[in-house]
C-alpha positions as CSV (number, residue, x, y, z in Angstrom):
1,M,-6.5,-5.7,9.4
2,E,-8.1,-7.5,6.4
3,E,-11.1,-5.1,6.3
4,E,-8.8,-2.1,6.4
5,I,-6.6,-3.5,3.6
6,E,-9.6,-4.1,1.3
7,V,-10.9,-0.5,1.9
8,L,-7.4,0.9,1.2
9,K,-7.1,-1.1,-2.0
10,K,-10.4,0.2,-3.3
11,F,-9.4,3.8,-2.3
12,W,-6.0,3.6,-4.1
13,K,-7.7,2.2,-7.2
14,G,-9.7,5.4,-7.3
15,D,-13.0,4.3,-5.7
16,R,-14.2,7.2,-3.7
17,D,-17.6,5.7,-2.8
18,L,-16.3,3.6,0.0
19,I,-18.7,1.6,2.2
20,C,-18.0,0.5,5.8
21,P,-17.3,-3.3,5.9
22,R,-19.0,-3.5,9.3
23,C,-22.2,-1.5,9.0
24,G,-22.6,-0.6,5.3
25,S,-22.6,3.1,5.9
26,P,-20.5,5.5,3.8
27,L,-16.8,6.0,4.7
28,N,-15.3,9.5,4.8
29,L,-11.8,10.4,3.9
30,V,-11.0,12.8,6.8
31,A,-7.4,13.7,5.8
32,M,-4.4,12.8,3.7
33,Y,-1.1,14.4,4.7
34,P,1.8,13.9,2.3
35,K,5.2,13.1,3.8
36,T,8.6,12.0,2.4
37,K,10.3,8.9,3.7
38,E,13.8,9.6,5.1
39,G,16.5,8.8,2.5
40,S,14.0,8.6,-0.3
41,L,12.0,10.9,-2.6
42,Q,8.9,8.5,-2.4
43,V,5.8,10.3,-1.0
44,S,3.5,8.5,1.4
45,Y,0.3,9.8,2.9
46,E,-0.9,9.8,6.5
47,T,-4.4,8.6,5.8
48,F,-7.5,8.9,8.0
49,I,-10.7,7.2,6.9
50,E,-13.8,6.8,9.2
51,C,-17.3,5.6,9.1
52,E,-20.3,8.0,9.4
53,N,-22.2,5.6,11.5
54,C,-20.1,3.2,13.6
55,S,-16.6,3.1,15.2
56,F,-14.8,1.7,12.1
57,S,-11.8,3.9,11.3
58,I,-8.4,3.6,9.6
59,R,-5.4,5.7,10.5
60,V,-2.3,4.6,8.6
61,D,0.6,5.7,6.5
62,T,0.0,4.5,2.9
63,S,1.5,4.7,-0.5
64,K,1.8,2.8,-3.8
65,V,5.1,1.8,-5.3
66,Y,5.4,0.7,-9.0
67,G,8.2,-1.7,-9.4
68,A,9.5,-5.3,-9.4
69,V,10.5,-7.7,-6.8
70,K,14.3,-7.5,-6.5
71,A,14.7,-10.0,-3.6
72,F,12.6,-11.3,-0.7
73,D,12.6,-13.6,2.3
74,D,10.0,-14.5,4.9
75,R,10.4,-11.1,6.6
76,T,11.3,-8.5,4.0
77,I,10.9,-7.6,0.3
78,D,13.2,-5.4,-1.8
79,I,11.3,-3.5,-4.5
80,S,13.3,-2.1,-7.4
81,S,11.5,1.1,-8.5
82,W,12.0,4.7,-9.6
83,S,12.0,7.8,-7.5
84,P,9.8,10.8,-8.6
85,S,12.9,12.3,-10.2
86,G,13.4,9.2,-12.3
87,A,16.4,7.8,-10.4
88,R,16.4,4.0,-9.8
89,E,16.1,3.0,-6.2
90,I,15.6,-0.2,-4.2
91,M,13.4,0.0,-1.2
92,T,13.0,-2.6,1.6
93,Y,9.7,-3.2,3.3
94,E,8.3,-5.7,5.7
95,N,6.8,-8.6,3.8
96,L,3.1,-9.6,4.3
97,L,2.6,-11.2,0.9
98,G,2.4,-14.9,0.2
99,K,5.5,-16.8,-1.0
100,E,3.8,-18.1,-4.2
101,K,2.9,-14.6,-5.3
102,L,6.4,-13.3,-4.6
103,E,8.1,-16.2,-6.4
104,Y,6.0,-15.6,-9.5
105,L,6.7,-11.8,-9.4
106,F,10.4,-12.4,-8.9
107,E,10.8,-15.1,-11.6
108,T,8.8,-13.1,-14.2
109,G,10.2,-9.6,-13.3
110,K,6.7,-8.3,-13.8
111,L,6.2,-4.6,-12.9
112,V,3.3,-4.1,-10.6
113,E,1.9,-1.6,-8.1
114,F,2.4,-2.6,-4.5
115,L,0.2,-1.2,-1.7
116,I,2.4,-0.2,1.2
117,V,0.8,0.3,4.7
118,N,2.9,1.4,7.6
119,D,6.1,0.3,5.7
120,K,4.6,-3.2,5.1
121,V,3.8,-4.6,1.6
122,V,0.2,-5.7,2.1
123,A,-1.1,-6.2,-1.4
124,V,-0.4,-6.2,-5.1
125,M,-2.8,-3.8,-6.9
126,E,-4.3,-6.0,-9.7
C-alpha cells in the first residue's frame, strides 16, 4: 500500500507525470468518477491509475480534506472542515497516521490537507 500512497500523494499535489514505482514506466490516469459521500457534501473520486508496462494499478476512492484534527484515537480521526457550501462539518475517518503527527496537529490546531483513501486518512499533504 505504501507504493500506492506515494503515487496518490504526487497525483493530488498536481504531478501528472507519474512513474511506476515497480518498473519505471509511465502511469496513466484511466478514470476519475466524482461521487458524494452520504450525509456530506464532500466530493471524492473513484480513481483508476495503471502502468503502461507492468501489472501495477491503483483502484481506490480518494479525496483531500482541508481541516484540523478535532479528536483522534488509535482507530479513528475526527477532522473539522468546511463543506463545499461553506458550512462547518466534522468528518470521522479510519486513522492510519502516526500518533506523534496527530498529537502535533491536535495541539497546534494547524490547518492541513489530509489525503483520504477508501475512508482512511493515509497522509498529510505537506
